[in-house]
C-alpha positions as a Markdown table, in Angstrom:
| # | Residue | x | y | z |
|---|---|---|---|---|
| 1 | Met | -101.3 | 38.5 | 204.5 |
| 2 | Lys | -100.5 | 35.5 | 206.7 |
| 3 | Leu | -99.6 | 33.3 | 203.8 |
| 4 | Leu | -97.1 | 36.1 | 202.7 |
| 5 | Ala | -95.6 | 36.1 | 206.1 |
| 6 | Leu | -95.1 | 32.5 | 206.2 |
| 7 | Ile | -93.5 | 32.5 | 202.8 |
| 8 | Leu | -91.1 | 35.3 | 203.6 |
| 9 | Gly | -90.2 | 33.5 | 206.9 |
| 10 | Thr | -89.5 | 30.3 | 205.1 |
| 11 | Leu | -87.3 | 32.1 | 202.8 |
| 12 | Leu | -85.4 | 33.7 | 205.4 |
| 13 | Leu | -84.7 | 30.7 | 207.3 |
| 14 | Ala | -83.5 | 29.0 | 204.1 |
| 15 | Gly | -81.2 | 32.0 | 203.5 |
| 16 | Cys | -79.7 | 31.4 | 207.2 |
| 17 | Ser | -79.0 | 27.9 | 206.8 |
| 18 | Thr | -77.3 | 28.0 | 203.5 |
| 19 | Gly | -75.7 | 31.4 | 203.9 |
| 20 | Leu | -72.5 | 30.0 | 205.6 |
| 21 | Val | -69.2 | 31.0 | 203.7 |
| 22 | Ile | -66.1 | 29.5 | 204.5 |
| 23 | Asp | -62.7 | 30.8 | 203.1 |
| 24 | Arg | -60.3 | 27.9 | 202.4 |
| 25 | Ser | -57.6 | 29.7 | 200.9 |
| 26 | His | -55.2 | 29.8 | 203.6 |
| 27 | Pro | -54.4 | 26.1 | 204.6 |
| 28 | Ser | -52.0 | 25.5 | 207.6 |
| 29 | Ala | -48.7 | 23.7 | 206.9 |
| 30 | Asn | -48.9 | 22.5 | 210.3 |
| 31 | Gln | -51.0 | 19.3 | 209.9 |
| 32 | Asp | -50.8 | 15.8 | 209.0 |
| 33 | Asn | -52.8 | 12.5 | 208.7 |
| 34 | Arg | -54.7 | 11.4 | 211.5 |
| 35 | Val | -53.8 | 7.7 | 210.6 |
| 36 | Gln | -50.2 | 7.2 | 211.8 |
| 37 | Phe | -50.2 | 3.4 | 212.1 |
| 38 | Val | -51.4 | 0.2 | 210.7 |
| 39 | Val | -52.1 | -2.5 | 213.4 |
| 40 | Leu | -52.2 | -6.2 | 212.3 |
| 41 | His | -54.3 | -8.8 | 214.1 |
| 42 | Tyr | -55.4 | -12.3 | 213.9 |
| 43 | Thr | -58.9 | -13.4 | 214.7 |
| 44 | Ser | -58.7 | -16.5 | 216.7 |
| 45 | Ala | -62.1 | -17.5 | 214.8 |
| 46 | Ser | -63.6 | -18.5 | 211.3 |
| 47 | Thr | -64.4 | -16.0 | 208.5 |
| 48 | Gln | -68.1 | -16.3 | 209.3 |
| 49 | Arg | -67.7 | -15.8 | 213.1 |
| 50 | Ser | -65.0 | -12.9 | 212.6 |
| 51 | Leu | -67.5 | -11.0 | 210.5 |
| 52 | Glu | -70.2 | -11.5 | 213.2 |
| 53 | Leu | -67.9 | -10.4 | 216.1 |
| 54 | Leu | -66.5 | -7.5 | 214.1 |
| 55 | Thr | -69.9 | -6.0 | 212.7 |
| 56 | Arg | -72.1 | -6.8 | 215.6 |
| 57 | Gly | -69.8 | -7.3 | 218.7 |
| 58 | Glu | -68.1 | -5.0 | 220.7 |
| 59 | Val | -64.9 | -4.8 | 218.5 |
| 60 | Ser | -64.3 | -3.7 | 215.2 |
| 61 | Ser | -61.6 | -3.2 | 212.5 |
| 62 | His | -61.3 | -1.4 | 209.3 |
| 63 | Tyr | -60.4 | -4.6 | 207.2 |
| 64 | Leu | -60.9 | -8.2 | 207.7 |
| 65 | Ile | -58.9 | -10.5 | 205.4 |
| 66 | Gly | -60.8 | -14.0 | 205.0 |
| 67 | Asp | -59.2 | -17.4 | 204.8 |
| 68 | Gln | -60.9 | -19.6 | 202.0 |
| 69 | Pro | -61.0 | -17.4 | 199.8 |
| 70 | Pro | -58.9 | -14.7 | 201.2 |
| 71 | Thr | -61.4 | -12.0 | 200.5 |
| 72 | Val | -60.7 | -8.3 | 201.8 |
| 73 | Tyr | -63.6 | -7.1 | 203.6 |
| 74 | Gln | -64.0 | -3.4 | 204.5 |
| 75 | Leu | -65.8 | -3.0 | 207.7 |
| 76 | Val | -65.1 | 0.6 | 208.9 |
| 77 | Asp | -64.4 | 3.4 | 206.7 |
| 78 | Glu | -60.8 | 4.8 | 207.1 |
| 79 | Ser | -62.1 | 8.4 | 208.1 |
| 80 | Arg | -63.7 | 6.8 | 211.3 |
| 81 | Arg | -62.4 | 5.1 | 214.4 |
| 82 | Ser | -62.8 | 1.3 | 214.7 |
| 83 | Trp | -62.4 | -0.6 | 218.2 |
| 84 | His | -59.4 | -2.9 | 217.4 |
| 85 | Ala | -56.4 | -1.8 | 219.6 |
| 86 | Gly | -57.8 | -1.2 | 223.2 |
| 87 | Glu | -55.6 | -0.1 | 225.7 |
| 88 | Ser | -52.3 | 0.4 | 223.9 |
| 89 | Glu | -49.2 | 2.4 | 223.2 |
| 90 | Trp | -46.6 | 3.1 | 220.5 |
| 91 | Asp | -43.8 | 5.5 | 220.0 |
| 92 | Gly | -45.3 | 7.7 | 223.0 |
| 93 | Arg | -49.2 | 7.6 | 221.3 |
| 94 | Thr | -51.7 | 5.9 | 223.5 |
| 95 | Trp | -55.0 | 4.6 | 222.7 |
| 96 | Leu | -54.2 | 3.7 | 219.1 |
| 97 | Asn | -57.7 | 3.3 | 218.0 |
| 98 | Ser | -57.6 | 7.0 | 217.3 |
| 99 | Ser | -54.6 | 7.1 | 215.2 |
| 100 | Ser | -54.5 | 3.8 | 213.3 |
| 101 | Ile | -56.0 | 1.4 | 210.9 |
| 102 | Gly | -56.7 | -2.1 | 211.8 |
| 103 | Ile | -56.5 | -5.2 | 209.8 |
| 104 | Glu | -57.7 | -8.5 | 211.1 |
| 105 | Ile | -56.7 | -11.6 | 209.2 |
| 106 | Val | -58.6 | -14.9 | 209.9 |
| 107 | Asn | -56.4 | -17.3 | 211.7 |
| 108 | Pro | -56.9 | -19.6 | 214.5 |
| 109 | Gly | -53.8 | -18.2 | 216.5 |
| 110 | Tyr | -52.6 | -21.1 | 218.6 |
| 111 | Gln | -53.5 | -24.2 | 220.2 |
| 112 | Asp | -52.0 | -25.7 | 223.5 |
| 113 | Thr | -51.4 | -29.5 | 223.2 |
| 114 | Pro | -49.6 | -32.0 | 225.3 |
| 115 | Ala | -46.6 | -31.6 | 223.0 |
| 116 | Gly | -46.5 | -27.9 | 223.6 |
| 117 | Arg | -48.2 | -24.7 | 221.8 |
| 118 | Val | -48.7 | -25.1 | 218.3 |
| 119 | Trp | -49.2 | -21.9 | 216.0 |
| 120 | Tyr | -51.1 | -21.9 | 212.6 |
| 121 | Pro | -49.5 | -20.3 | 209.6 |
| 122 | Tyr | -51.1 | -17.9 | 207.2 |
| 123 | Thr | -52.1 | -18.8 | 203.8 |
| 124 | Glu | -50.3 | -17.7 | 200.6 |
| 125 | Gly | -53.5 | -16.1 | 199.6 |
| 126 | Gln | -53.9 | -14.2 | 202.8 |
| 127 | Val | -50.1 | -12.9 | 202.6 |
| 128 | Gln | -50.5 | -11.7 | 198.9 |
| 129 | Ala | -53.9 | -9.9 | 199.9 |
| 130 | Leu | -52.4 | -8.2 | 202.8 |
| 131 | Ile | -49.3 | -7.1 | 200.9 |
| 132 | Ala | -51.7 | -5.4 | 198.1 |
| 133 | Leu | -53.8 | -4.0 | 200.9 |
| 134 | Leu | -51.1 | -2.6 | 203.0 |
| 135 | Lys | -49.6 | -0.9 | 199.7 |
| 136 | Asp | -52.7 | 0.8 | 198.9 |
| 137 | Val | -53.4 | 1.8 | 202.7 |
| 138 | Val | -49.9 | 3.1 | 203.3 |
| 139 | Gln | -49.6 | 5.0 | 199.9 |
| 140 | Arg | -52.7 | 6.7 | 200.6 |
| 141 | Asn | -52.3 | 7.5 | 204.0 |
| 142 | Gly | -48.3 | 8.4 | 204.1 |
| 143 | Ile | -47.7 | 5.8 | 206.7 |
| 144 | Ala | -44.1 | 5.0 | 207.6 |
| 145 | Pro | -42.9 | 1.5 | 207.2 |
| 146 | Arg | -41.7 | 1.4 | 210.8 |
| 147 | Asn | -45.5 | 2.3 | 211.9 |
| 148 | Ile | -46.8 | -1.1 | 210.5 |
| 149 | Ile | -46.9 | -3.1 | 213.7 |
| 150 | Gly | -48.7 | -5.9 | 215.6 |
| 151 | His | -51.1 | -6.0 | 218.4 |
| 152 | Ser | -48.5 | -7.5 | 220.4 |
| 153 | Asp | -46.1 | -4.6 | 219.7 |
| 154 | Ile | -48.7 | -1.9 | 221.1 |
| 155 | Ala | -50.2 | -4.2 | 224.1 |
| 156 | Pro | -47.4 | -6.8 | 224.9 |
| 157 | Leu | -48.8 | -7.5 | 228.4 |
| 158 | Arg | -51.9 | -8.7 | 227.2 |
| 159 | Lys | -51.8 | -9.7 | 223.6 |
| 160 | Met | -49.8 | -12.1 | 221.3 |
| 161 | Asp | -51.2 | -11.4 | 217.8 |
| 162 | Pro | -50.3 | -11.9 | 215.0 |
| 163 | Gly | -47.9 | -14.5 | 216.3 |
| 164 | Pro | -44.7 | -15.9 | 215.6 |
| 165 | Leu | -45.6 | -17.5 | 212.2 |
| 166 | Phe | -46.6 | -14.0 | 210.7 |
| 167 | Pro | -44.3 | -13.1 | 207.8 |
| 168 | Trp | -42.8 | -9.7 | 209.0 |
| 169 | Lys | -39.7 | -10.1 | 206.9 |
| 170 | Arg | -41.6 | -11.0 | 203.7 |
| 171 | Leu | -43.7 | -7.7 | 204.3 |
| 172 | Ala | -40.4 | -5.6 | 205.0 |
| 173 | Asp | -38.9 | -6.9 | 201.9 |
| 174 | Ala | -42.1 | -5.4 | 200.1 |
| 175 | Gly | -41.2 | -2.1 | 201.8 |
| 176 | Leu | -44.1 | -2.6 | 204.4 |
| 177 | Gly | -42.0 | -2.7 | 207.5 |
| 178 | Val | -38.4 | -2.6 | 208.9 |
| 179 | Trp | -36.0 | -5.7 | 209.2 |
| 180 | Pro | -32.6 | -5.6 | 210.4 |
| 181 | Asn | -29.4 | -6.5 | 208.2 |
| 182 | Ala | -28.3 | -9.9 | 209.0 |
| 183 | Asn | -24.5 | -9.1 | 208.4 |
| 184 | Ala | -24.9 | -6.0 | 210.9 |
| 185 | Val | -26.6 | -8.0 | 213.2 |
| 186 | Ala | -23.9 | -10.7 | 213.1 |
| 187 | Arg | -21.1 | -8.1 | 213.8 |
| 188 | Gln | -23.1 | -6.4 | 216.7 |
| 189 | Lys | -23.8 | -9.9 | 218.3 |
| 190 | Ala | -19.9 | -10.7 | 218.4 |
| 191 | Tyr | -19.5 | -7.7 | 220.3 |
| 192 | Phe | -22.3 | -8.2 | 222.7 |
| 193 | Asp | -21.3 | -11.9 | 223.3 |
| 194 | Leu | -18.3 | -10.1 | 225.2 |
| 195 | Asn | -19.8 | -7.0 | 226.3 |
| 196 | Pro | -23.6 | -7.7 | 227.3 |
| 197 | Pro | -25.5 | -4.6 | 228.0 |
| 198 | Ser | -27.4 | -3.8 | 231.0 |
| 199 | Ile | -31.2 | -4.2 | 231.5 |
| 200 | Ala | -31.6 | -0.2 | 231.7 |
| 201 | Trp | -29.9 | -0.3 | 228.0 |
| 202 | Tyr | -32.5 | -2.7 | 226.8 |
| 203 | Gln | -35.3 | -0.7 | 228.4 |
| 204 | Gln | -33.9 | 2.4 | 226.8 |
| 205 | Gln | -33.5 | 0.8 | 223.2 |
| 206 | Leu | -36.9 | -0.7 | 223.3 |
| 207 | Ala | -38.6 | 2.6 | 224.2 |
| 208 | Arg | -36.5 | 4.3 | 221.5 |
| 209 | Phe | -37.8 | 2.1 | 219.0 |
| 210 | Gly | -41.4 | 2.6 | 219.9 |
| 211 | Tyr | -42.3 | 0.0 | 222.7 |
| 212 | Ala | -43.9 | 1.1 | 226.0 |
| 213 | Val | -41.5 | -0.1 | 228.4 |
| 214 | Pro | -40.7 | 0.6 | 232.1 |
| 215 | Gln | -37.4 | 2.3 | 232.8 |
| 216 | Thr | -36.7 | 0.6 | 236.0 |
| 217 | Gly | -33.3 | -1.0 | 235.3 |
| 218 | Glu | -34.9 | -4.4 | 236.2 |
| 219 | Leu | -35.8 | -7.3 | 234.5 |
| 220 | Asp | -39.4 | -7.1 | 235.8 |
| 221 | Ile | -42.4 | -8.9 | 234.4 |
| 222 | Ala | -43.3 | -5.9 | 232.2 |
| 223 | Thr | -39.9 | -5.8 | 230.6 |
| 224 | Arg | -40.0 | -9.3 | 229.9 |
| 225 | His | -43.1 | -9.2 | 228.1 |
| 226 | Val | -42.0 | -6.3 | 226.0 |
| 227 | Leu | -38.8 | -8.0 | 225.3 |
| 228 | Ala | -40.7 | -11.2 | 224.1 |
| 229 | Ala | -43.1 | -9.2 | 221.9 |
| 230 | Phe | -40.0 | -7.6 | 220.3 |
| 231 | Gln | -38.3 | -11.1 | 219.9 |
| 232 | Met | -41.6 | -12.5 | 218.5 |
| 233 | His | -41.6 | -9.6 | 215.7 |
| 234 | Phe | -37.8 | -9.9 | 214.9 |
| 235 | Arg | -36.5 | -13.3 | 216.0 |
| 236 | Pro | -39.7 | -15.5 | 216.0 |
| 237 | Glu | -37.8 | -18.9 | 216.4 |
| 238 | Leu | -37.0 | -17.7 | 220.1 |
| 239 | Tyr | -39.2 | -15.4 | 222.1 |
| 240 | Asn | -38.7 | -16.0 | 225.7 |
| 241 | Gly | -38.3 | -12.5 | 226.9 |
| 242 | Glu | -34.6 | -13.3 | 228.1 |
| 243 | Pro | -32.0 | -10.9 | 227.2 |
| 244 | Asp | -29.2 | -12.2 | 225.1 |
| 245 | Ala | -26.5 | -11.0 | 222.5 |
| 246 | Gln | -28.6 | -11.5 | 219.5 |
| 247 | Ser | -31.6 | -9.5 | 220.6 |
| 248 | Ala | -29.4 | -6.8 | 221.8 |
| 249 | Ala | -27.9 | -6.7 | 218.2 |
| 250 | Ile | -31.0 | -6.6 | 216.5 |
| 251 | Leu | -32.2 | -3.7 | 218.8 |
| 252 | Gln | -28.8 | -2.0 | 218.1 |
| 253 | Val | -29.2 | -2.2 | 214.1 |
| 254 | Leu | -32.9 | -1.4 | 213.9 |
| 255 | Asn | -32.2 | 1.8 | 216.1 |
| 256 | Gly | -29.5 | 2.8 | 213.6 |
| 257 | Lys | -26.4 | 2.4 | 215.8 |
């Protein structure tokens, strides 16, 4: 009798553990993908050291693109959160680890020399690998081109990657980002040469594009950093954080005015 009771009890427990029925015939229309952004970085380290840091350190990313050869490594499943963004904000969303895919690219970043700061270029193989990876990631997750951004865009007070030699225009030409029309920028620049906008205007337009920027009406340290990050992305030949007619024109065109 004891053996029979044990068997019946076991069967009853098994039935309880497998008896959950979920009706999935009424999916809500009010939903979208968790992943809204792709954030691009450089590693400031070799491929081997980058793999060590991103797999056994305190930071991580979903993908790493090596240099020689430009192997694409997946380190974190896209359904899971990786620790690549830190304190960050874009388009009103904060702490972007929870809503982004992080892609690290092996690159030394820069070196400060007696002649000035020297930045390191990305290899052609890395650029081609990145474009192929981004096309796949963006298509599967429905990510808008304007939401392919750099670490310096989402954390301009503390980060400079992927740096001024990153090929943003080439990505935009491949449909993987946005880039202002040169003729439209030239027309707007002619206007702003004669009618320079206020600092408040820059702050409003930078915020409209997605940057987290104070709305003080003053050219404070934070605003300079944000403007420099914007310039590094869209006018990498000069990113000093100073307001000027060309920067204003690029902002105006990108914001659709």
